[in-house]
Structures are given as C-alpha cells and as structure tokens.
A tleap script that builds the chain and sets N, CA, C and O, in Angstrom:
source leaprc.protein.ff14SB
mol = sequence {
  NMET LYS SER TYR ARG LYS GLU LEU TRP PHE
  ASN SER ARG SER ARG ARG GLU TYR LEU ASN
  ILE THR PRO GLN VAL GLU GLN CYS LEU GLU
  GLU SER GLY ILE LYS GLU GLY PHE VAL LEU
  CYS ASN ALA MET HIE ILE THR ALA SER VAL
  PHE ILE ASN ASP ASP GLU ALA GLY LEU HIE
  HIE ASP PHE GLU VAL TRP LEU GLU GLY LEU
  ALA PRO GLU LYS PRO TYR SER GLN TYR ARG
  HIE ASN GLY PHE GLU ASP ASN ALA ASP ALA
  HIE LEU LYS ARG SER VAL MET GLY ARG GLU
  VAL VAL VAL ALA VAL THR GLY GLY ARG LEU
  ASP PHE GLY PRO TRP GLU GLN ILE PHE TYR
  GLY GLU PHE ASP GLY LYS ARG LYS LYS ARG
  VAL LEU VAL LYS ILE ILE GLY CGLU
}
set mol.1.N position { -11.238 31.640 2.328 }
set mol.1.CA position { -10.570 30.362 2.083 }
set mol.1.C position { -11.449 29.265 2.557 }
set mol.1.O position { -12.121 29.380 3.582 }
set mol.2.N position { -11.449 28.182 1.800 }
set mol.2.CA position { -12.260 26.976 2.237 }
set mol.2.C position { -11.274 25.914 2.707 }
set mol.2.O position { -10.055 25.923 2.541 }
set mol.3.N position { -11.964 25.060 3.281 }
set mol.3.CA position { -11.203 23.882 3.786 }
set mol.3.C position { -12.061 22.599 3.576 }
set mol.3.O position { -13.287 22.671 3.502 }
set mol.4.N position { -11.446 21.532 3.492 }
set mol.4.CA position { -12.242 20.195 3.320 }
set mol.4.C position { -11.388 19.220 3.943 }
set mol.4.O position { -10.160 19.310 3.937 }
set mol.5.N position { -12.093 18.210 4.527 }
set mol.5.CA position { -11.452 17.032 5.323 }
set mol.5.C position { -12.160 15.786 5.089 }
set mol.5.O position { -13.370 15.685 5.294 }
set mol.6.N position { -11.383 14.768 4.633 }
set mol.6.CA position { -12.001 13.395 4.599 }
set mol.6.C position { -10.973 12.405 4.937 }
set mol.6.O position { -9.792 12.624 4.669 }
set mol.7.N position { -11.375 11.292 5.532 }
set mol.7.CA position { -10.613 10.155 5.768 }
set mol.7.C position { -10.818 8.978 4.686 }
set mol.7.O position { -11.943 8.621 4.334 }
set mol.8.N position { -9.797 8.489 4.259 }
set mol.8.CA position { -9.837 7.389 3.308 }
set mol.8.C position { -9.419 6.218 4.084 }
set mol.8.O position { -8.388 6.265 4.755 }
set mol.9.N position { -10.157 5.164 4.034 }
set mol.9.CA position { -9.893 3.941 4.872 }
set mol.9.C position { -9.475 2.767 3.838 }
set mol.9.O position { -9.976 2.553 2.735 }
set mol.10.N position { -8.479 2.097 4.445 }
set mol.10.CA position { -7.951 0.878 3.714 }
set mol.10.C position { -7.806 -0.282 4.590 }
set mol.10.O position { -7.546 -0.121 5.783 }
set mol.11.N position { -7.970 -1.530 4.036 }
set mol.11.CA position { -7.769 -2.635 4.672 }
set mol.11.C position { -6.847 -3.725 3.718 }
set mol.11.O position { -7.329 -4.549 2.942 }
set mol.12.N position { -5.584 -3.532 3.953 }
set mol.12.CA position { -4.706 -4.252 2.948 }
set mol.12.C position { -4.734 -5.855 3.116 }
set mol.12.O position { -4.823 -6.354 4.238 }
set mol.13.N position { -4.663 -6.546 2.083 }
set mol.13.CA position { -4.670 -8.003 2.061 }
set mol.13.C position { -3.447 -8.708 2.592 }
set mol.13.O position { -3.436 -9.875 2.982 }
set mol.14.N position { -2.358 -7.836 2.567 }
set mol.14.CA position { -1.093 -8.564 3.111 }
set mol.14.C position { -0.378 -7.474 3.983 }
set mol.14.O position { -0.770 -6.312 4.090 }
set mol.15.N position { 0.633 -7.967 4.539 }
set mol.15.CA position { 1.351 -7.203 5.713 }
set mol.15.C position { 1.919 -5.959 4.958 }
set mol.15.O position { 1.770 -4.853 5.476 }
set mol.16.N position { 2.566 -6.085 3.750 }
set mol.16.CA position { 3.152 -4.996 2.920 }
set mol.16.C position { 2.322 -4.791 1.599 }
set mol.16.O position { 2.038 -5.735 0.862 }
set mol.17.N position { 1.972 -3.549 1.363 }
set mol.17.CA position { 1.266 -3.225 0.130 }
set mol.17.C position { 1.430 -1.966 -0.297 }
set mol.17.O position { 1.451 -1.112 0.589 }
set mol.18.N position { 1.570 -1.563 -1.562 }
set mol.18.CA position { 1.508 -0.258 -2.117 }
set mol.18.C position { 0.257 0.085 -2.901 }
set mol.18.O position { 0.023 -0.602 -3.895 }
set mol.19.N position { -0.538 1.018 -2.592 }
set mol.19.CA position { -1.876 1.192 -3.142 }
set mol.19.C position { -1.878 2.678 -3.804 }
set mol.19.O position { -1.631 3.648 -3.086 }
set mol.20.N position { -2.139 2.823 -5.071 }
set mol.20.CA position { -2.175 4.068 -5.812 }
set mol.20.C position { -3.595 4.766 -5.288 }
set mol.20.O position { -4.679 4.263 -5.586 }
set mol.21.N position { -3.504 5.781 -4.606 }
set mol.21.CA position { -4.631 6.435 -4.075 }
set mol.21.C position { -5.008 7.776 -4.712 }
set mol.21.O position { -5.839 8.578 -4.286 }
set mol.22.N position { -4.203 7.880 -5.876 }
set mol.22.CA position { -4.470 9.206 -6.529 }
set mol.22.C position { -5.988 9.335 -7.044 }
set mol.22.O position { -6.542 10.421 -6.875 }
set mol.23.N position { -6.631 8.375 -7.611 }
set mol.23.CA position { -7.954 8.655 -8.016 }
set mol.23.C position { -9.085 8.987 -6.693 }
set mol.23.O position { -10.080 9.694 -6.855 }
set mol.24.N position { -8.776 8.438 -5.585 }
set mol.24.CA position { -9.458 8.776 -4.480 }
set mol.24.C position { -9.208 10.289 -3.989 }
set mol.24.O position { -10.115 11.002 -3.559 }
set mol.25.N position { -7.842 10.695 -4.109 }
set mol.25.CA position { -7.638 12.115 -3.543 }
set mol.25.C position { -8.151 13.118 -4.826 }
set mol.25.O position { -8.560 14.251 -4.573 }
set mol.26.N position { -8.100 12.654 -6.086 }
set mol.26.CA position { -8.755 13.576 -7.002 }
set mol.26.C position { -10.239 13.565 -6.792 }
set mol.26.O position { -10.848 14.600 -7.064 }
set mol.27.N position { -10.941 12.458 -6.313 }
set mol.27.CA position { -12.210 12.591 -5.990 }
set mol.27.C position { -12.596 13.561 -4.932 }
set mol.27.O position { -13.575 14.306 -4.986 }
set mol.28.N position { -11.716 13.480 -3.944 }
set mol.28.CA position { -11.716 14.519 -2.783 }
set mol.28.C position { -11.598 15.923 -3.341 }
set mol.28.O position { -12.460 16.742 -3.022 }
set mol.29.N position { -10.749 16.219 -4.030 }
set mol.29.CA position { -10.493 17.556 -4.740 }
set mol.29.C position { -11.804 17.947 -5.489 }
set mol.29.O position { -12.208 19.107 -5.396 }
set mol.30.N position { -12.408 17.127 -6.147 }
set mol.30.CA position { -13.573 17.413 -6.999 }
set mol.30.C position { -14.739 17.736 -5.897 }
set mol.30.O position { -15.494 18.691 -6.080 }
set mol.31.N position { -14.846 16.943 -4.808 }
set mol.31.CA position { -15.881 17.236 -3.836 }
set mol.31.C position { -15.601 18.607 -3.164 }
set mol.31.O position { -16.506 19.394 -2.888 }
set mol.32.N position { -14.461 18.810 -2.952 }
set mol.32.CA position { -14.132 20.206 -2.226 }
set mol.32.C position { -14.643 21.372 -2.905 }
set mol.32.O position { -15.225 22.277 -2.307 }
set mol.33.N position { -14.413 21.359 -4.268 }
set mol.33.CA position { -14.703 22.555 -5.085 }
set mol.33.C position { -13.563 23.515 -5.114 }
set mol.33.O position { -13.647 24.549 -5.776 }
set mol.34.N position { -12.498 23.213 -4.421 }
set mol.34.CA position { -11.347 24.225 -4.519 }
set mol.34.C position { -10.647 24.005 -5.786 }
set mol.34.O position { -10.544 22.913 -6.345 }
set mol.35.N position { -10.203 25.049 -6.172 }
set mol.35.CA position { -9.532 25.175 -7.540 }
set mol.35.C position { -8.087 25.703 -7.458 }
set mol.35.O position { -7.254 25.391 -8.309 }
set mol.36.N position { -7.815 26.483 -6.451 }
set mol.36.CA position { -6.420 26.902 -6.292 }
set mol.36.C position { -6.048 26.676 -4.696 }
set mol.36.O position { -6.720 27.159 -3.785 }
set mol.37.N position { -4.982 25.941 -4.524 }
set mol.37.CA position { -4.661 25.719 -3.041 }
set mol.37.C position { -3.733 24.646 -2.848 }
set mol.37.O position { -2.831 24.492 -3.672 }
set mol.38.N position { -3.853 23.804 -1.756 }
set mol.38.CA position { -2.961 22.663 -1.484 }
set mol.38.C position { -3.840 21.511 -0.977 }
set mol.38.O position { -4.904 21.681 -0.382 }
set mol.39.N position { -3.324 20.394 -1.254 }
set mol.39.CA position { -3.801 19.011 -0.682 }
set mol.39.C position { -2.718 18.359 0.194 }
set mol.39.O position { -1.617 18.100 -0.292 }
set mol.40.N position { -2.976 18.120 1.327 }
set mol.40.CA position { -2.189 17.339 2.317 }
set mol.40.C position { -2.844 16.106 2.434 }
set mol.40.O position { -4.063 16.086 2.603 }
set mol.41.N position { -2.028 14.831 2.349 }
set mol.41.CA position { -2.570 13.517 2.562 }
set mol.41.C position { -1.469 13.066 3.634 }
set mol.41.O position { -0.275 13.303 3.448 }
set mol.42.N position { -1.892 12.479 4.634 }
set mol.42.CA position { -1.023 11.868 5.500 }
set mol.42.C position { -1.542 10.590 6.225 }
set mol.42.O position { -2.710 10.449 6.587 }
set mol.43.N position { -0.586 9.707 6.392 }
set mol.43.CA position { -1.074 8.347 7.010 }
set mol.43.C position { -1.359 8.620 8.569 }
set mol.43.O position { -0.583 9.292 9.250 }
set mol.44.N position { -2.436 8.093 9.035 }
set mol.44.CA position { -2.808 8.328 10.285 }
set mol.44.C position { -2.411 7.117 11.286 }
set mol.44.O position { -2.955 6.891 12.366 }
set mol.45.N position { -1.433 6.446 10.748 }
set mol.45.CA position { -0.876 5.202 11.483 }
set mol.45.C position { 0.544 5.136 11.366 }
set mol.45.O position { 1.043 5.229 10.244 }
set mol.46.N position { 1.339 4.970 12.489 }
set mol.46.CA position { 2.744 4.977 12.505 }
set mol.46.C position { 3.535 3.753 11.876 }
set mol.46.O position { 4.749 3.604 12.019 }
set mol.47.N position { 2.754 2.937 11.199 }
set mol.47.CA position { 3.438 1.897 10.415 }
set mol.47.C position { 2.991 1.907 9.033 }
set mol.47.O position { 2.984 0.875 8.362 }
set mol.48.N position { 2.604 3.079 8.564 }
set mol.48.CA position { 2.071 3.317 7.210 }
set mol.48.C position { 2.520 4.579 6.576 }
set mol.48.O position { 2.812 5.526 7.306 }
set mol.49.N position { 2.594 4.673 5.407 }
set mol.49.CA position { 3.353 5.975 4.665 }
set mol.49.C position { 2.321 6.488 3.439 }
set mol.49.O position { 1.523 5.737 2.877 }
set mol.50.N position { 2.479 7.802 3.159 }
set mol.50.CA position { 1.999 8.184 1.964 }
set mol.50.C position { 3.146 8.987 1.317 }
set mol.50.O position { 3.820 9.848 1.882 }
set mol.51.N position { 3.252 8.589 0.113 }
set mol.51.CA position { 4.527 9.138 -0.678 }
set mol.51.C position { 4.143 9.314 -2.187 }
set mol.51.O position { 3.122 8.814 -2.659 }
set mol.52.N position { 5.012 10.039 -2.889 }
set mol.52.CA position { 4.741 10.251 -4.352 }
set mol.52.C position { 5.783 9.646 -5.223 }
set mol.52.O position { 6.962 9.942 -5.030 }
set mol.53.N position { 5.462 8.874 -6.104 }
set mol.53.CA position { 6.360 8.272 -7.024 }
set mol.53.C position { 5.600 7.711 -8.249 }
set mol.53.O position { 4.406 7.962 -8.412 }
set mol.54.N position { 6.278 6.984 -9.064 }
set mol.54.CA position { 5.726 6.427 -10.331 }
set mol.54.C position { 4.961 5.223 -9.999 }
set mol.54.O position { 5.283 4.481 -9.071 }
set mol.55.N position { 3.905 5.019 -10.790 }
set mol.55.CA position { 3.249 3.810 -10.722 }
set mol.55.C position { 3.591 2.742 -11.577 }
set mol.55.O position { 2.949 2.514 -12.602 }
set mol.56.N position { 4.601 2.046 -11.207 }
set mol.56.CA position { 5.345 1.105 -12.113 }
set mol.56.C position { 5.717 -0.113 -11.124 }
set mol.56.O position { 6.381 0.001 -10.094 }
set mol.57.N position { 5.167 -1.289 -11.632 }
set mol.57.CA position { 5.219 -2.558 -10.833 }
set mol.57.C position { 6.693 -2.929 -10.514 }
set mol.57.O position { 6.921 -3.407 -9.403 }
set mol.58.N position { 7.666 -2.759 -11.352 }
set mol.58.CA position { 8.957 -3.005 -11.149 }
set mol.58.C position { 9.674 -2.057 -10.041 }
set mol.58.O position { 10.546 -2.503 -9.295 }
set mol.59.N position { 9.268 -0.829 -10.005 }
set mol.59.CA position { 9.650 0.022 -8.983 }
set mol.59.C position { 9.010 -0.399 -7.680 }
set mol.59.O position { 9.710 -0.410 -6.667 }
set mol.60.N position { 7.876 -0.708 -7.628 }
set mol.60.CA position { 7.210 -1.201 -6.329 }
set mol.60.C position { 8.037 -2.432 -5.855 }
set mol.60.O position { 8.363 -2.534 -4.672 }
set mol.61.N position { 8.313 -3.201 -6.620 }
set mol.61.CA position { 9.066 -4.590 -6.271 }
set mol.61.C position { 10.359 -4.011 -5.688 }
set mol.61.O position { 10.770 -4.434 -4.607 }
set mol.62.N position { 11.040 -3.026 -6.386 }
set mol.62.CA position { 12.323 -2.578 -5.852 }
set mol.62.C position { 12.269 -1.929 -4.557 }
set mol.62.O position { 13.193 -2.107 -3.764 }
set mol.63.N position { 11.149 -1.098 -4.225 }
set mol.63.CA position { 10.910 -0.583 -2.845 }
set mol.63.C position { 10.879 -1.642 -1.844 }
set mol.63.O position { 11.452 -1.546 -0.759 }
set mol.64.N position { 10.148 -2.739 -2.252 }
set mol.64.CA position { 10.007 -3.867 -1.330 }
set mol.64.C position { 11.310 -4.364 -0.931 }
set mol.64.O position { 11.598 -4.497 0.258 }
set mol.65.N position { 12.233 -4.688 -2.020 }
set mol.65.CA position { 13.494 -5.380 -1.839 }
set mol.65.C position { 14.236 -4.503 -1.038 }
set mol.65.O position { 14.836 -4.939 -0.055 }
set mol.66.N position { 14.267 -3.205 -1.373 }
set mol.66.CA position { 15.428 -2.214 -0.742 }
set mol.66.C position { 14.834 -2.164 0.771 }
set mol.66.O position { 15.600 -2.504 1.673 }
set mol.67.N position { 13.556 -1.773 1.089 }
set mol.67.CA position { 13.094 -1.644 2.442 }
set mol.67.C position { 13.379 -2.818 3.229 }
set mol.67.O position { 13.807 -2.701 4.377 }
set mol.68.N position { 13.154 -4.035 2.652 }
set mol.68.CA position { 13.406 -5.291 3.411 }
set mol.68.C position { 14.958 -5.484 3.606 }
set mol.68.O position { 15.373 -6.152 4.553 }
set mol.69.N position { 15.748 -4.936 2.768 }
set mol.69.CA position { 17.143 -4.983 3.079 }
set mol.69.C position { 17.620 -3.913 4.313 }
set mol.69.O position { 18.470 -4.219 5.149 }
set mol.70.N position { 17.029 -2.810 4.280 }
set mol.70.CA position { 17.234 -1.888 5.405 }
set mol.70.C position { 16.750 -2.346 6.593 }
set mol.70.O position { 17.480 -2.311 7.584 }
set mol.71.N position { 15.552 -2.802 6.662 }
set mol.71.CA position { 14.767 -3.227 7.988 }
set mol.71.C position { 14.012 -4.537 7.707 }
set mol.71.O position { 12.806 -4.514 7.460 }
set mol.72.N position { 14.718 -5.677 7.744 }
set mol.72.CA position { 14.072 -6.912 7.495 }
set mol.72.C position { 13.026 -7.203 8.564 }
set mol.72.O position { 13.176 -6.884 9.744 }
set mol.73.N position { 11.984 -7.813 8.090 }
set mol.73.CA position { 10.798 -8.099 8.985 }
set mol.73.C position { 11.293 -9.238 10.099 }
set mol.73.O position { 10.925 -9.151 11.271 }
set mol.74.N position { 12.040 -10.166 9.697 }
set mol.74.CA position { 12.543 -11.315 10.439 }
set mol.74.C position { 14.001 -11.422 10.498 }
set mol.74.O position { 14.638 -11.005 9.531 }
set mol.75.N position { 14.634 -11.939 11.529 }
set mol.75.CA position { 13.952 -12.407 12.826 }
set mol.75.C position { 13.299 -11.369 13.752 }
set mol.75.O position { 13.928 -10.344 14.016 }
set mol.76.N position { 12.234 -11.547 14.192 }
set mol.76.CA position { 11.520 -10.484 15.015 }
set mol.76.C position { 12.448 -10.209 16.269 }
set mol.76.O position { 12.390 -9.113 16.828 }
set mol.77.N position { 13.258 -11.151 16.687 }
set mol.77.CA position { 14.057 -10.952 17.872 }
set mol.77.C position { 15.187 -9.874 17.675 }
set mol.77.O position { 15.794 -9.456 18.661 }
set mol.78.N position { 15.450 -9.457 16.507 }
set mol.78.CA position { 16.442 -8.406 16.222 }
set mol.78.C position { 16.117 -7.193 16.733 }
set mol.78.O position { 17.040 -6.411 16.964 }
set mol.79.N position { 14.846 -6.828 16.987 }
set mol.79.CA position { 14.348 -5.489 17.359 }
set mol.79.C position { 13.899 -5.458 18.882 }
set mol.79.O position { 13.171 -6.352 19.312 }
set mol.80.N position { 14.314 -4.477 19.650 }
set mol.80.CA position { 13.811 -4.323 21.054 }
set mol.80.C position { 12.419 -4.077 21.145 }
set mol.80.O position { 11.713 -4.464 22.077 }
set mol.81.N position { 12.002 -3.371 20.079 }
set mol.81.CA position { 10.443 -3.067 20.144 }
set mol.81.C position { 9.576 -4.139 20.039 }
set mol.81.O position { 8.405 -4.026 20.400 }
set mol.82.N position { 10.080 -5.309 19.522 }
set mol.82.CA position { 9.190 -6.462 19.317 }
set mol.82.C position { 9.143 -7.220 20.649 }
set mol.82.O position { 9.965 -8.072 20.985 }
set mol.83.N position { 8.130 -6.830 21.340 }
set mol.83.CA position { 7.755 -7.686 22.619 }
set mol.83.C position { 6.400 -8.083 22.476 }
set mol.83.O position { 6.162 -9.269 22.247 }
set mol.84.N position { 5.397 -7.185 22.586 }
set mol.84.CA position { 4.091 -7.496 22.458 }
set mol.84.C position { 3.610 -7.534 21.012 }
set mol.84.O position { 2.576 -8.107 20.668 }
set mol.85.N position { 4.437 -6.880 20.186 }
set mol.85.CA position { 4.089 -6.778 18.765 }
set mol.85.C position { 5.276 -7.308 17.984 }
set mol.85.O position { 6.352 -7.492 18.552 }
set mol.86.N position { 5.102 -7.559 16.689 }
set mol.86.CA position { 6.172 -7.864 15.829 }
set mol.86.C position { 6.296 -6.949 14.608 }
set mol.86.O position { 6.516 -7.402 13.485 }
set mol.87.N position { 6.143 -5.619 14.872 }
set mol.87.CA position { 6.221 -4.649 13.668 }
set mol.87.C position { 7.298 -3.607 13.870 }
set mol.87.O position { 7.084 -2.469 13.452 }
set mol.88.N position { 8.307 -3.863 14.406 }
set mol.88.CA position { 9.451 -2.786 14.572 }
set mol.88.C position { 9.858 -2.410 13.168 }
set mol.88.O position { 10.095 -1.226 12.927 }
set mol.89.N position { 9.958 -3.328 12.219 }
set mol.89.CA position { 10.585 -3.207 10.872 }
set mol.89.C position { 9.546 -2.194 10.259 }
set mol.89.O position { 10.002 -1.307 9.538 }
set mol.90.N position { 8.058 -2.254 10.505 }
set mol.90.CA position { 7.204 -1.382 9.804 }
set mol.90.C position { 7.412 -0.009 10.235 }
set mol.90.O position { 7.271 0.887 9.403 }
set mol.91.N position { 7.764 0.293 11.565 }
set mol.91.CA position { 8.101 1.552 12.012 }
set mol.91.C position { 9.207 2.151 11.332 }
set mol.91.O position { 9.171 3.333 10.990 }
set mol.92.N position { 10.226 1.378 11.108 }
set mol.92.CA position { 11.458 1.818 10.485 }
set mol.92.C position { 11.221 2.099 9.050 }
set mol.92.O position { 11.776 3.075 8.546 }
set mol.93.N position { 10.433 1.320 8.330 }
set mol.93.CA position { 10.131 1.417 6.921 }
set mol.93.C position { 9.364 2.763 6.713 }
set mol.93.O position { 9.624 3.538 5.793 }
set mol.94.N position { 8.423 2.963 7.624 }
set mol.94.CA position { 7.608 4.330 7.522 }
set mol.94.C position { 8.418 5.453 7.629 }
set mol.94.O position { 8.126 6.445 6.962 }
set mol.95.N position { 9.510 5.460 8.451 }
set mol.95.CA position { 10.406 6.444 8.716 }
set mol.95.C position { 11.157 6.878 7.512 }
set mol.95.O position { 11.398 8.051 7.226 }
set mol.96.N position { 11.534 5.740 6.772 }
set mol.96.CA position { 12.214 6.030 5.277 }
set mol.96.C position { 11.273 6.624 4.331 }
set mol.96.O position { 11.580 7.636 3.701 }
set mol.97.N position { 10.159 6.054 4.201 }
set mol.97.CA position { 9.203 6.389 3.230 }
set mol.97.C position { 8.315 7.683 3.530 }
set mol.97.O position { 7.705 8.232 2.613 }
set mol.98.N position { 8.270 8.091 4.673 }
set mol.98.CA position { 7.728 9.339 5.024 }
set mol.98.C position { 6.178 9.295 5.427 }
set mol.98.O position { 5.441 8.359 5.116 }
set mol.99.N position { 5.796 10.351 6.115 }
set mol.99.CA position { 4.377 10.342 6.600 }
set mol.99.C position { 3.302 10.912 5.707 }
set mol.99.O position { 2.174 10.430 5.600 }
set mol.100.N position { 3.798 12.095 5.007 }
set mol.100.CA position { 2.696 12.727 4.170 }
set mol.100.C position { 3.372 13.368 2.954 }
set mol.100.O position { 4.585 13.457 2.760 }
set mol.101.N position { 2.317 13.826 2.122 }
set mol.101.CA position { 2.745 14.535 0.920 }
set mol.101.C position { 1.850 15.844 0.924 }
set mol.101.O position { 0.778 15.892 1.526 }
set mol.102.N position { 2.347 16.838 0.245 }
set mol.102.CA position { 1.624 18.074 -0.080 }
set mol.102.C position { 1.654 18.202 -1.539 }
set mol.102.O position { 2.718 18.009 -2.127 }
set mol.103.N position { 0.519 18.531 -2.222 }
set mol.103.CA position { 0.428 18.698 -3.773 }
set mol.103.C position { -0.336 19.967 -3.998 }
set mol.103.O position { -1.438 20.178 -3.493 }
set mol.104.N position { 0.373 20.893 -4.867 }
set mol.104.CA position { -0.399 21.981 -5.107 }
set mol.104.C position { -1.662 21.824 -6.011 }
set mol.104.O position { -1.676 20.886 -6.808 }
set mol.105.N position { -2.585 22.568 -5.951 }
set mol.105.CA position { -3.834 22.526 -6.597 }
set mol.105.C position { -3.838 23.632 -7.548 }
set mol.105.O position { -3.785 24.772 -7.086 }
set mol.106.N position { -3.899 23.448 -8.903 }
set mol.106.CA position { -3.930 24.571 -9.882 }
set mol.106.C position { -5.114 24.250 -10.767 }
set mol.106.O position { -5.275 23.123 -11.234 }
set mol.107.N position { -5.986 25.315 -11.005 }
set mol.107.CA position { -7.144 24.940 -11.937 }
set mol.107.C position { -7.964 23.769 -11.500 }
set mol.107.O position { -8.508 23.104 -12.381 }
set mol.108.N position { -8.112 23.450 -10.298 }
set mol.108.CA position { -8.944 22.263 -9.925 }
set mol.108.C position { -8.292 21.044 -10.102 }
set mol.108.O position { -8.918 19.990 -9.992 }
set mol.109.N position { -7.113 21.071 -10.362 }
set mol.109.CA position { -6.299 19.605 -10.616 }
set mol.109.C position { -5.110 19.573 -9.730 }
set mol.109.O position { -4.561 20.594 -9.317 }
set mol.110.N position { -4.717 18.312 -9.441 }
set mol.110.CA position { -3.400 18.195 -8.884 }
set mol.110.C position { -2.269 18.543 -9.673 }
set mol.110.O position { -2.192 18.038 -10.793 }
set mol.111.N position { -1.376 19.318 -9.284 }
set mol.111.CA position { -0.411 19.977 -10.074 }
set mol.111.C position { 0.868 19.009 -9.941 }
set mol.111.O position { 1.808 19.305 -9.203 }
set mol.112.N position { 0.837 17.903 -10.662 }
set mol.112.CA position { 1.946 16.944 -10.605 }
set mol.112.C position { 2.983 17.154 -11.733 }
set mol.112.O position { 2.696 17.760 -12.766 }
set mol.113.N position { 4.177 16.635 -11.491 }
set mol.113.CA position { 5.197 16.523 -12.463 }
set mol.113.C position { 4.954 15.131 -13.130 }
set mol.113.O position { 4.221 14.268 -12.647 }
set mol.114.N position { 5.648 15.017 -14.285 }
set mol.114.CA position { 5.394 13.820 -15.052 }
set mol.114.C position { 5.616 12.567 -14.206 }
set mol.114.O position { 6.564 12.458 -13.429 }
set mol.115.N position { 4.652 11.594 -14.409 }
set mol.115.CA position { 4.553 10.160 -13.848 }
set mol.115.C position { 4.152 10.269 -12.445 }
set mol.115.O position { 3.816 9.227 -11.881 }
set mol.116.N position { 4.135 11.526 -11.704 }
set mol.116.CA position { 3.865 11.529 -10.228 }
set mol.116.C position { 2.337 10.913 -9.863 }
set mol.116.O position { 1.329 11.250 -10.484 }
set mol.117.N position { 2.341 10.082 -8.899 }
set mol.117.CA position { 1.132 9.508 -8.345 }
set mol.117.C position { 1.281 9.497 -6.786 }
set mol.117.O position { 2.379 9.445 -6.232 }
set mol.118.N position { 0.240 9.543 -6.210 }
set mol.118.CA position { 0.177 9.476 -4.671 }
set mol.118.C position { -0.093 7.910 -4.256 }
set mol.118.O position { -0.966 7.226 -4.790 }
set mol.119.N position { 0.741 7.468 -3.276 }
set mol.119.CA position { 0.636 6.089 -2.857 }
set mol.119.C position { 0.540 6.095 -1.357 }
set mol.119.O position { 1.076 6.921 -0.619 }
set mol.120.N position { -0.251 5.018 -0.973 }
set mol.120.CA position { -0.279 4.583 0.479 }
set mol.120.C position { 0.542 3.356 0.485 }
set mol.120.O position { 0.344 2.400 -0.264 }
set mol.121.N position { 1.489 3.439 1.387 }
set mol.121.CA position { 2.389 2.328 1.651 }
set mol.121.C position { 2.008 1.689 2.913 }
set mol.121.O position { 1.971 2.389 3.925 }
set mol.122.N position { 1.726 0.460 2.975 }
set mol.122.CA position { 1.329 -0.318 4.088 }
set mol.122.C position { 2.493 -1.176 4.464 }
set mol.122.O position { 3.035 -1.883 3.615 }
set mol.123.N position { 2.888 -1.140 5.678 }
set mol.123.CA position { 4.011 -1.983 6.345 }
set mol.123.C position { 3.810 -2.935 7.336 }
set mol.123.O position { 4.651 -3.755 7.703 }
set mol.124.N position { 2.390 -2.781 7.874 }
set mol.124.CA position { 2.005 -3.705 8.954 }
set mol.124.C position { 0.538 -3.969 8.777 }
set mol.124.O position { -0.237 -3.694 9.693 }
set mol.125.N position { 0.103 -4.502 7.616 }
set mol.125.CA position { -1.269 -4.482 7.209 }
set mol.125.C position { -2.165 -5.630 7.932 }
set mol.125.O position { -1.969 -6.055 9.071 }
set mol.126.N position { -3.103 -6.010 7.111 }
set mol.126.CA position { -4.268 -6.946 7.369 }
set mol.126.C position { -5.056 -6.386 8.478 }
set mol.126.O position { -5.445 -7.122 9.384 }
set mol.127.N position { -5.326 -5.065 8.458 }
set mol.127.CA position { -6.188 -4.521 9.502 }
set mol.127.C position { -6.594 -3.058 8.868 }
set mol.127.O position { -5.985 -2.561 7.920 }
set mol.128.N position { -7.607 -2.500 9.467 }
set mol.128.CA position { -8.249 -1.379 8.809 }
set mol.128.C position { -7.302 -0.094 9.299 }
set mol.128.O position { -6.982 0.033 10.481 }
set mol.129.N position { -6.923 0.769 8.346 }
set mol.129.CA position { -6.067 1.886 8.638 }
set mol.129.C position { -6.662 3.161 7.709 }
set mol.129.O position { -7.402 2.996 6.739 }
set mol.130.N position { -6.230 4.354 8.160 }
set mol.130.CA position { -6.762 5.413 7.289 }
set mol.130.C position { -5.695 6.505 6.967 }
set mol.130.O position { -4.675 6.642 7.642 }
set mol.131.N position { -6.024 7.311 5.826 }
set mol.131.CA position { -5.296 8.410 5.411 }
set mol.131.C position { -6.112 9.670 5.543 }
set mol.131.O position { -7.280 9.642 5.156 }
set mol.132.N position { -5.638 10.702 6.023 }
set mol.132.CA position { -6.190 12.041 6.100 }
set mol.132.C position { -5.988 12.839 4.732 }
set mol.132.O position { -4.874 13.017 4.239 }
set mol.133.N position { -7.117 13.278 4.199 }
set mol.133.CA position { -6.937 14.288 3.149 }
set mol.133.C position { -7.475 15.509 3.660 }
set mol.133.O position { -8.611 15.589 4.127 }
set mol.134.N position { -6.563 16.585 3.564 }
set mol.134.CA position { -7.020 17.928 3.961 }
set mol.134.C position { -6.738 18.864 2.757 }
set mol.134.O position { -5.625 18.924 2.235 }
set mol.135.N position { -7.789 19.580 2.350 }
set mol.135.CA position { -7.515 20.438 1.223 }
set mol.135.C position { -7.928 21.941 1.650 }
set mol.135.O position { -9.011 22.245 2.151 }
set mol.136.N position { -6.937 22.765 1.379 }
set mol.136.CA position { -7.189 24.198 1.774 }
set mol.136.C position { -7.070 25.049 0.547 }
set mol.136.O position { -6.190 24.758 -0.263 }
set mol.137.N position { -7.848 26.056 0.326 }
set mol.137.CA position { -7.627 27.025 -0.807 }
set mol.137.C position { -8.971 27.702 -1.331 }
set mol.137.O position { -9.973 27.681 -0.615 }
set mol.138.N position { -8.982 28.227 -2.431 }
set mol.138.CA position { -10.165 29.018 -2.866 }
set mol.138.C position { -10.724 28.266 -4.149 }
set mol.138.O position { -11.717 28.699 -4.735 }
savepdb mol mol.pdb
quit
C-alpha cells in the first residue's frame, strides 16, 4: 500500500469564502500515482471547513445566508469566546459544515456522484491557512 501527503495553502481575500479545491486534489491524486484507495482532505484550522457539494453560486450564497442566520458574526459581544478574538461565529460555522471529507479513488479518479465537488470553506479569513490531503491505496 502506498501513501501520499500534501498540504494545500490558502489565503482568502475576505473573512468568509468558498473555494472549489477539486482541481488541486485531483492534481495530488495524479502526483500520488494511486489508482485504487481513498483521499482524505481536512481543514487544519478550527475556523475552516472542507465539504462536498455542488459548485453553484446561488447555493454558495444560500450557505452564507443560512450560516449567518445560525451564527451571526456580529454583534461580537453575543459570544463568550470573543475576548481576545472576534471569531466565535467561525468556530460554530465550521462545526456545522464539517472538518473533512473522504472520497473513494477508482481507476485513478475521484469517485464522485453527480455534481459533487470538494470545497474549502473559510469562516475567519484574510490569513494563510492549510488543508491536508492524504491519499492511501494501491
């Protein structure tokens, strides 16, 4: 069994952003040479997420509205966590959107259902953060 590890780095332009990282993960898979196995992608920061969904701008807007309704950024004073930081909402949003995804690899390709893509969700951005890609298989 082979394994491959790579960190993907992101520096979002805004506090919240959704980035389709499928092409970068596919590049990792190609570099790994693994044809059958699994890909794990996980956010290495507690205020970011990796998730699978459709790459559709309206849906991304809906995520933003929905998450902001669940855990609004402001007022900062509504959260006990916000003392030295102002990112309690980002921690809550990450909890809802999840930490990682696992995708099967079949025939050297990500084995997705229709419309599935891998996304990096940033909830406390404007600084450098990373995603771990770990691939295991043959």
